[in-house]
C-alpha positions, 0 to 999 in steps of 0.5 A: 110159050106151048099151051101143052105140056104132056108127061108120062109115067110108070107104074109106081112112080108117085109125080102128084108134089112135082105137077101140082107145082107145075099146073100153080106156077103154069096156069095158062099152060095145060098139063097132061099126066099119063100113067104108062106101061111104056114111057119110053115108047110114048116118048119116041111116038110124040105122045109125049114130052117128057117121061119118068123111066125105070133104068134107062140109059141117056142115048143119041136120042134122048137126055137123061138125068137120074133122080132117085134109086129104090130096092128091089124086092121079091113077092111070093104067096104069102105062104111060101117056104121062103117067107120063114127067112129071116133074111133072103138074098139072091142066092135064096131064089135059085132054083124058084119057078118065075113070074114073066111079064109086065108087073098088073094086076093079073101078073100078081093074081099068077104070083098069089096063085103060086105060080112063082116068085118075081122080083119088083121094085118096092114102089110096084109091090106096093101099088099091086099089093095083095093081102095073100102076096108078101115082099120081102127086102133082098139083100143084094139086089141091085137097086131100080133107077128113075130118071126123067127122060126128054128127047136132044131134038125137038126139046119142049120149050117148059123142059128146064122148068119141070126140072127145076120144080123136080129138083126144088127150084123156086120161081124166083130162081126159075129160068123163067124170067116171066113166072119168076116176075110174076109172082114176084108182083104178085107176092108185092100186091098182097104185101100193099094190101096187107100193109094199106088194110094194116095202116087203117085199122091202127089209126081207126083204135087211136082216134075217134072219127071226129077226130079230137082226142077223148078225156079219161074220166076218173 
């Protein structure tokens, strides 16, 4: 088994619960987890074995499984006239100047300075939130899609195991029989220790140390 597994993910995607589970299940593997502005480029360059990607599609070079979708919001200066609206649709944004570029602190600072509005996935807007910027839900905006993707050629041997963790598959149902066997053995050892300790305590409670029954005095 490979001793190193590298994962990249974009802003707004939270991977901690899955990477922690992986580390517990594969303690001997060096797990490298890094944020990336361009996770697909990191995958193509060989800097990652598997990446979380936003609004990506499978192609001749990559497998992709969809994970979840999230709403897209419009961000604007907190005193913008659009903030007075109870509901917003894409048509309401026509004619509004837009801030372009990759989402970042500088990007949001430009929004806060009134240079324009922007459409962002809700989790990205939350990660970059500022007190002087308001995020509002759009009723008819397309959702942003998050998927997990990896190369078709030269697939890392731990890819299937990580997919299983993301999908909630336990070690006992894992495709890796070594992991399931090891954790099952650890569970049996722990159970034997508890049973042995419990038996000794019960025996100590029932009879005195010299083995004679004590007569209860009235």
